[in-house]
C-alpha positions as a Markdown table, in Angstrom:
| # | Residue | x | y | z |
|---|---|---|---|---|
| 1 | Met | 0.0 | 0.0 | 0.0 |
| 2 | Gln | 1.1 | 3.6 | -0.6 |
| 3 | Asp | 1.8 | 6.0 | 2.3 |
| 4 | Ala | 0.2 | 8.8 | 0.3 |
| 5 | Ala | -2.4 | 8.1 | -2.4 |
| 6 | Leu | -0.8 | 9.0 | -5.7 |
| 7 | Asp | -3.1 | 9.9 | -8.6 |
| 8 | Leu | -3.1 | 7.3 | -11.4 |
| 9 | Leu | -4.9 | 7.9 | -14.6 |
| 10 | Ile | -5.7 | 4.7 | -16.6 |
| 11 | Val | -6.5 | 5.1 | -20.3 |
| 12 | Glu | -8.0 | 1.9 | -21.8 |
| 13 | Asp | -10.8 | 1.5 | -24.3 |
| 14 | Glu | -11.8 | -2.0 | -23.3 |
| 15 | Thr | -14.4 | -1.6 | -20.6 |
| 16 | Asp | -13.7 | -4.9 | -18.7 |
| 17 | Thr | -9.9 | -4.3 | -18.7 |
| 18 | Arg | -10.4 | -0.7 | -17.6 |
| 19 | Ser | -12.6 | -1.8 | -14.7 |
| 20 | Leu | -10.3 | -4.6 | -13.6 |
| 21 | Leu | -7.2 | -2.3 | -13.6 |
| 22 | Ser | -9.0 | 0.3 | -11.6 |
| 23 | Gln | -10.0 | -2.2 | -8.9 |
| 24 | Ile | -6.5 | -3.6 | -8.7 |
| 25 | Phe | -4.7 | -0.3 | -8.3 |
| 26 | Lys | -7.2 | 1.0 | -5.9 |
| 27 | Met | -6.5 | -2.1 | -3.8 |
| 28 | His | -2.8 | -1.1 | -3.9 |
| 29 | Gly | -3.5 | 2.3 | -2.5 |
| 30 | Tyr | -3.7 | 4.5 | -5.6 |
| 31 | Lys | -6.2 | 7.2 | -6.3 |
| 32 | Val | -7.5 | 6.0 | -9.7 |
| 33 | Arg | -9.2 | 7.8 | -12.5 |
| 34 | Thr | -10.1 | 6.2 | -15.9 |
| 35 | Ala | -10.6 | 7.3 | -19.4 |
| 36 | Ser | -11.7 | 5.4 | -22.5 |
| 37 | Asp | -9.5 | 7.2 | -25.1 |
| 38 | Gly | -6.9 | 9.9 | -25.5 |
| 39 | Phe | -9.3 | 12.8 | -25.9 |
| 40 | Ala | -11.1 | 12.0 | -22.6 |
| 41 | Ala | -7.7 | 11.5 | -20.9 |
| 42 | Leu | -6.5 | 15.0 | -22.0 |
| 43 | Ala | -9.6 | 16.6 | -20.6 |
| 44 | Met | -8.9 | 14.9 | -17.3 |
| 45 | Ile | -5.3 | 16.0 | -17.3 |
| 46 | Arg | -6.2 | 19.6 | -18.0 |
| 47 | Thr | -8.5 | 19.5 | -15.0 |
| 48 | Cys | -6.1 | 17.8 | -12.6 |
| 49 | Ser | -2.7 | 16.5 | -13.7 |
| 50 | Pro | -2.0 | 12.9 | -12.5 |
| 51 | Asp | 1.2 | 11.6 | -10.9 |
| 52 | Leu | 1.2 | 8.6 | -13.1 |
| 53 | Leu | -0.3 | 7.7 | -16.5 |
| 54 | Leu | -1.0 | 4.2 | -17.7 |
| 55 | Ser | -2.2 | 4.1 | -21.3 |
| 56 | Asp | -3.1 | 1.5 | -23.9 |
| 57 | Leu | -1.7 | 2.3 | -27.4 |
| 58 | Asn | -4.4 | 0.7 | -29.5 |
| 59 | Met | -7.5 | 2.9 | -29.1 |
| 60 | Pro | -10.1 | 4.6 | -31.2 |
| 61 | Gly | -10.4 | 8.3 | -31.4 |
| 62 | Met | -7.0 | 9.5 | -30.2 |
| 63 | Ser | -4.7 | 6.6 | -29.9 |
| 64 | Gly | -2.2 | 6.1 | -27.1 |
| 65 | Phe | 0.6 | 6.9 | -29.6 |
| 66 | Glu | -0.9 | 10.4 | -30.1 |
| 67 | Leu | -1.8 | 10.9 | -26.4 |
| 68 | Leu | 1.6 | 10.1 | -25.1 |
| 69 | Ser | 3.2 | 12.3 | -27.7 |
| 70 | Val | 1.1 | 15.3 | -26.5 |
| 71 | Val | 1.7 | 14.4 | -22.8 |
| 72 | Arg | 5.5 | 14.3 | -23.4 |
| 73 | Arg | 5.4 | 17.8 | -24.8 |
| 74 | Leu | 3.0 | 19.5 | -22.5 |
| 75 | Tyr | 3.1 | 17.5 | -19.2 |
| 76 | Gln | 6.7 | 16.3 | -18.8 |
| 77 | Trp | 6.4 | 15.8 | -15.1 |
| 78 | Ile | 3.9 | 12.9 | -15.5 |
| 79 | Tyr | 5.4 | 9.4 | -15.2 |
| 80 | Val | 4.1 | 7.5 | -18.2 |
| 81 | Ile | 3.7 | 3.7 | -18.8 |
| 82 | Ala | 2.5 | 2.4 | -22.2 |
| 83 | Ser | 0.7 | -0.9 | -22.5 |
| 84 | Ser | 0.1 | -3.0 | -25.6 |
| 85 | Gly | -0.2 | -6.4 | -27.0 |
| 86 | Ala | 1.3 | -5.4 | -30.3 |
| 87 | Tyr | 4.9 | -5.2 | -29.0 |
| 88 | Ser | 7.0 | -7.7 | -27.1 |
| 89 | Gly | 9.7 | -7.3 | -24.5 |
| 90 | Pro | 10.2 | -5.1 | -21.5 |
| 91 | Thr | 11.8 | -2.1 | -23.2 |
| 92 | Val | 9.9 | 0.9 | -24.5 |
| 93 | Pro | 9.3 | 0.5 | -28.3 |
| 94 | Pro | 11.1 | 3.1 | -30.5 |
| 95 | Gly | 9.3 | 6.4 | -30.8 |
| 96 | Ile | 6.8 | 5.7 | -27.9 |
| 97 | Ala | 6.8 | 8.6 | -25.4 |
| 98 | Ala | 6.8 | 6.5 | -22.2 |
| 99 | Asp | 9.1 | 5.9 | -19.2 |
| 100 | Gly | 8.1 | 2.2 | -19.1 |
| 101 | Phe | 6.4 | -0.4 | -21.2 |
| 102 | His | 4.1 | -3.3 | -20.3 |
| 103 | Glu | 3.5 | -6.2 | -22.7 |
| 104 | Lys | -0.1 | -7.2 | -22.0 |
| 105 | Ala | 0.6 | -10.9 | -22.5 |
| 106 | Thr | 2.9 | -10.9 | -19.4 |
| 107 | Gly | -0.1 | -10.3 | -17.1 |
| 108 | Ile | -0.8 | -8.0 | -14.1 |
| 109 | Pro | 2.2 | -8.6 | -11.7 |
| 110 | Pro | 4.8 | -7.0 | -14.0 |
| 111 | Leu | 2.4 | -4.1 | -14.6 |
| 112 | Ile | 2.1 | -3.5 | -10.9 |
| 113 | Ala | 5.9 | -3.6 | -10.5 |
| 114 | Leu | 6.2 | -1.0 | -13.3 |
| 115 | Val | 3.8 | 1.4 | -11.7 |
| 116 | Gln | 5.6 | 0.9 | -8.3 |
| 117 | Gln | 8.9 | 1.8 | -10.0 |
| 118 | Gly | 7.3 | 5.1 | -11.1 |
| 119 | Thr | 6.1 | 5.7 | -7.6 |
| 120 | Glu | 9.5 | 5.0 | -6.0 |
| 121 | Arg | 11.6 | 6.8 | -8.5 |
| 122 | Thr | 14.4 | 9.1 | -7.1 |
| 123 | Thr | 15.1 | 11.0 | -10.3 |
| 124 | Pro | 13.5 | 14.5 | -10.8 |
| 125 | Trp | 9.9 | 14.6 | -12.2 |
| 126 | Leu | 11.0 | 16.8 | -15.1 |
| 127 | Arg | 13.5 | 14.8 | -17.0 |
| 128 | Pro | 15.7 | 16.6 | -19.5 |
| 129 | Glu | 17.4 | 13.4 | -20.4 |
| 130 | Arg | 14.2 | 11.9 | -21.9 |
| 131 | Met | 14.5 | 11.3 | -25.7 |
| 132 | Pro | 12.4 | 13.5 | -27.9 |
| 133 | Thr | 9.4 | 11.8 | -29.4 |
| 134 | Pro | 7.9 | 12.0 | -32.9 |
| 135 | Leu | 4.4 | 13.2 | -33.6 |
| 136 | Trp | 2.1 | 10.2 | -33.9 |
| 137 | Val | -0.6 | 10.9 | -36.6 |
| 138 | Pro | -3.3 | 8.7 | -38.0 |
| 139 | Leu | -3.8 | 8.0 | -41.7 |
| 140 | Glu | -6.5 | 10.2 | -43.3 |
| 141 | Gly | -9.3 | 7.7 | -43.9 |
| 142 | Gly | -8.2 | 5.4 | -41.1 |
| 143 | Thr | -6.6 | 2.5 | -43.0 |
| 144 | Pro | -3.8 | 2.0 | -45.5 |
| 145 | Gln | -6.4 | 0.9 | -48.1 |
| 146 | Glu | -8.3 | 4.1 | -47.8 |
| 147 | Ser | -5.6 | 6.7 | -47.7 |
| 148 | Arg | -1.9 | 7.4 | -48.3 |
| 149 | His | -2.0 | 10.8 | -46.6 |
| 150 | Val | -1.5 | 12.2 | -43.1 |
| 151 | Leu | -2.3 | 15.7 | -41.6 |
| 152 | Ile | 0.6 | 17.0 | -39.6 |
| 153 | Asn | 0.4 | 20.0 | -37.2 |
| 154 | Cys | 3.9 | 21.6 | -37.0 |
| 155 | Pro | 4.9 | 21.9 | -33.3 |
| 156 | Ala | 7.0 | 25.0 | -34.2 |
| 157 | Cys | 4.4 | 27.2 | -36.0 |
| 158 | Leu | 1.3 | 25.2 | -35.1 |
| 159 | Arg | 0.0 | 25.2 | -38.7 |
| 160 | Pro | -1.3 | 22.0 | -40.3 |
| 161 | Phe | -0.1 | 20.6 | -43.6 |
| 162 | Arg | -1.0 | 17.5 | -45.6 |
| 163 | Gln | 1.8 | 15.0 | -46.3 |
| 164 | Ser | 1.6 | 12.1 | -48.7 |
| 165 | Val | 3.3 | 8.8 | -47.8 |
| 166 | Glu | 4.4 | 6.2 | -50.3 |
| 167 | Lys | 5.1 | 3.4 | -47.9 |
| 168 | Val | 2.7 | 2.8 | -45.0 |
| 169 | Asn | 4.4 | 1.6 | -41.9 |
| 170 | Ala | 5.3 | 2.8 | -38.3 |
| 171 | Glu | 8.8 | 4.1 | -39.1 |
| 172 | Ile | 9.8 | 7.4 | -37.7 |
| 173 | Arg | 9.9 | 9.9 | -40.6 |
| 174 | Asp | 11.4 | 13.4 | -41.2 |
| 175 | Val | 9.7 | 16.2 | -43.1 |
| 176 | Ser | 10.1 | 20.0 | -43.4 |
| 177 | Cys | 7.0 | 22.1 | -42.5 |
| 178 | Arg | 5.4 | 23.6 | -45.6 |
| 179 | His | 4.9 | 26.9 | -43.8 |
| 180 | Cys | 8.0 | 27.6 | -41.6 |
| 181 | Gly | 10.5 | 25.1 | -42.9 |
| 182 | Gly | 11.0 | 23.6 | -39.5 |
| 183 | Arg | 12.0 | 20.0 | -39.2 |
| 184 | Val | 9.2 | 17.7 | -38.0 |
| 185 | Glu | 9.6 | 14.0 | -37.0 |
| 186 | Tyr | 6.4 | 12.0 | -37.3 |
| 187 | Ala | 5.2 | 8.4 | -37.4 |
| 188 | Ile | 1.9 | 6.8 | -38.5 |
| 189 | Ala | -0.2 | 5.3 | -35.7 |
| 190 | Leu | -1.2 | 2.1 | -37.5 |
| 191 | Ala | -2.6 | 0.3 | -34.5 |
| 192 | Thr | -5.5 | 2.7 | -34.1 |
| 193 | Lys | -8.9 | 0.9 | -34.1 |
| 194 | Pro | -11.7 | 2.2 | -36.3 |
| 195 | Ala | -14.2 | 4.0 | -34.0 |
| 196 | Ser | -17.1 | 2.1 | -35.5 |
| 197 | Thr | -15.5 | -1.3 | -34.5 |
| 198 | Ala | -15.0 | -0.2 | -30.9 |
| 199 | Gln | -18.5 | 1.2 | -30.7 |
| 200 | Asn | -20.1 | -2.0 | -32.0 |
| 201 | Ala | -18.1 | -4.1 | -29.5 |
| 202 | Glu | -19.2 | -1.8 | -26.7 |
| 203 | His | -22.9 | -2.3 | -27.7 |
| 204 | Ser | -22.5 | -6.1 | -27.9 |
| 205 | Arg | -21.3 | -6.3 | -24.2 |
C-alpha cells in the first residue's frame, strides 16, 4: 500500500480491462481515474494532472501513440507507462513517449511492478534526459487501403499541412514544414482501431 495516495490515470478503451485495472490499483493504494480514449484523458489531465499515467496504445479516437506524444510535450512531469499487445519485450518501443512499457501478455504482476517503479523513482519529475518523441498521426481515412496521406500539425508554427506517404508503416519519418520550414519528425499510428468497430463491440457487451 502507498503511504500517500498518488493519482493514477488509466487510459483503456476495453471496458472490462479498464474496470479490472481500476480495482487492482485502488487495492494497492492508488487514487484511480479512468478514461476510454486519448481525448477523454487529455480533458482529465487539463482539470487535474495525475502523478502517473498508464495508457493502452491501440485505441479509437485519439490513440495512445498520439496521447503520449502530447503528454510528453505539455506535461513532462507525469510518469508514463505504455501498455500494448502489439509489441513484445520489457523495453519501450522506438518512438513511444513513455518511461516504461508493459507487454499485455505478461499479465498483471509485471504491470504493478512498473507502476511501483514510477512511484518509488528518485530522479526528478522533469526529465531533461528523456529522448524526444515524434508526432504520432493517423492516416486520413483510417486504413492503408483508404488513404496514403496524413495531416501534420507543425509543433513550431502550429500550422497544419498534408503529407503524402508512399510506404505505409510505423517508421519514424522526417519532413520539413510547408509553412515555416521547421523539421518535423512523425510516425503513423497504424494500430488505431476504427471507432465504429469499438462502438459495435461496446454495444454487444
